[in-house]
N, C-alpha and C positions, 0 to 999 in steps of 0.2 A: 216307864222308868224303872230302873232296878237291875235289869239285866246288864246294863253297861257298868254299873257299880260292881256286880258280881264278877264280870269279866276282868275288870281292872284289878280287883282284889286278887284274883287268881294269877294274873300277869305279874303283879308286884311280888306275890309270894314266890313264884317260880324264879324271879330275879334275886330273891333273897333280901328284898327290901321290906321296910316296915310301912304298912299302910297307915295313913293318918286321917283324922276327921277333916283336916284342911284339904287334902287331896280329893276326898269325896265331895266336899262342898264345891270345889272347882268343877268337878265333873257334873254334879247335879245342875249347876248353873249353866254350863255349856249345853246340856240336854234339855233345859227348860224352854228353849226357843230354837227354832230351826234357822235363825238368822246366821249369816256369816259374821265373823267377829275378829277383832284384833285384841291384843292383850289389854290395851287401854279400855276398850269397850267392856270387856269381861270384868276388869277391875272395877269400873264404875257401876256395873250392874250388881256386883257383889256388895260394894259399899252402900248402894241405895237400899239394899236389903239388910243392912246392919252388920255385914260380915267384917271381920278383922283380918281377912286374908290379905297379905301384902302383894304388891305387884311383883316383887322379886320371887316370891313363892310361885306365882303364876308362871313367870318365865322359866323357873326351874322345873316345873311340872309339865309344861306343854310338850317337851320332847318325849317324856315318858308316856303321856297320853297318846301322842302320835305313834310311838313304837307299839303301843297296845292295839293299834288299828281302830281306835275310837274316833279320831279326828284326823284331818289332813290339811296341809297347806294348800291354799287355792290361788292366791296371787299376792304380790308385793305392791303396795301403793302407799303414797304419802309417807314413805319411810317405815312402814309397818307391814309385817306379814299378816295376811288374813287367813282364817281357818274356817272349816265347817266340820260338823260332826257327820260321820259317814256310817257309823254302826246302825244297822236297821234301815238304811236307805239304799236304794238301787243306784247304779252308776248313772251319772248325768253330767252334762256340760253346762257352760254358762255363757249368757249374753250379758255384757256389762256396759252400762251407759257411762261414758266418761264425763258427762255434764252433771247428772244428778246422783250417780252412784247406784242406780237401780240395777238389780241383778235378776235375770230371768233364767231359771233352770230349765233345761230341756233334754230330751232323749230323742235321738233320731236313728232309726234302724240303719239308714244308709251309711252312717259312720262305722257301724260294726262290720258292714260289708267291705268298706274301704280298708279297715283294719285287717280283715282276713286276706284281702288281695295283697296288701303290703307284706304281711307275714309270709305268704307263699312266694311272692316275687323276690324277696330278699332273704329267704330262708331264715326268718327271724321269728322267735317265739315271743309274741306280744303278750304282756301281762295286763296292761291297761293302757288307756289313752286319756289325755286331758285336753279339752278344747275350751279355750277362753276367747270368745269373740267380742271385740271391743268396738263400740260405735256410739250412736245416739238413739235413745228410745223415741217413740212417737211423740210423747209429750214435750220433750226437749226440742225436737225438730219443729213442732208446732209453735212453741214459744219463740224459737229463733226466727221462724218465718213471719210471725206476727210482729216481732221487733223490727225485722227488715222492711216490713210494709210501711212502718211509720217514718222511715227516713225520707 
């Protein structure tokens, strides 16, 4: 931790904005865990640590933190956008269980080959891809099967 703060300070300075301890507190909390998060979860984590950062302040700062390339949006669910920090982490995709919410991050070289083929086929410069595969994890399938056996 620390490089993300330095990058954000530089980003804020170039934009002619003032950095604040509150902004840094938000970034430190984001990077304290590798979990995906929404604003409500981030707000609760900060409150549990005694922070006085408001939810409105988090909402105001998320776009700046995204613009600085420290975090990105990953999916919208239950009326909330979810985010993940990307600085210092390689590209990856997600398998998401719609039953329990479990997220499995993965990298598959075949996807990069498909990306190259698509770029060539359509004469398109691909900057990145995002893949979010939605289904049921093995535990939820097992629980569903066990519940079905009782009928």
